[in-house]
C-alpha positions, 0 to 999 in steps of 0.5 A: 508087804501084803499090801504091795502084793495085793496091789501088784496082783490087782495091776496084773489082773487088769494087765491080763484082762486087757490082753484078753480083751484085745484078743476078744476083739481081734477074734470078732474082727476076724469073724465079722462079715462085710455087712458089719464092716463098721464094727471092725473099726470100733473093735480095732479102736477098743483093742488099741485102747487095751494095748495102751492100757497094757503099756501103761499098767506095765510101767507102774507094775514095776519089776515085782514078780507075779506068779502065773499059777496064782489065782487071780483077784478077777480070775472069773472076769479074766476067763469071761473075755476068754470065753467070749472070744469063741463065741463071735463067729457068724453071729448077726450084728445084735449078737456080735454086740451083745457078746462084746457088751458081755466082755465089756461088762467083765472088764468094766467090773475088773476096773471097779473092783480094783478101784474099791480096793484099798491096796491100790496105791495113789499113783496107780489109782489115778491111772486105773481111774482114768482107764476106767473112764475110757472102758466105761465109755467103750461099754456105753457105746458098744451097748448103744450100738447093740440096742440100735441093732435089736431095734 
C-alpha cells in the first residue's frame, strides 16, 4: 500500500510542478517586452507542453486521494518554479532565459527523481519517461537560447 501511495505522491508532485511551470511561463510572457517577443512563442509552447503533461498524469493518477498539506517529495523543486515566477519582470533577454533555465532545472530534476524511484509502476514510468524527454529537450533549447543571448 505504501508503494501505491508513494507512486501517487510522485505523480501528484509532477502535476504540481507542471502547473507551476505553466504559471511561471505565463508570468514571463506577461512581463516580456516587445524586443523579446520571440520568447513569448517559445514559452507559450512550453506552457502548452506542461498543460498536456498535467492532463496525461491526471489520467493515470486515478482517484486516489492526495493530501494538500502533505510534504511533497519534490517540495523544494515545486517551490523553485513558484520563486521564479516573481523574478521575470523587466530583465534583459539573458536574464529572462537564465531564470527560465533555473525553472527547467527544477522540473528536469523532478522527472529524474520520479524515474529513479522504484515506486513508479510500469505504465506511469513509460509516460513519465516520455514526458521527461520533452522536458529535457525544452531545457536544452532554453539553455542554448540563453547561451546565445549571453554571447
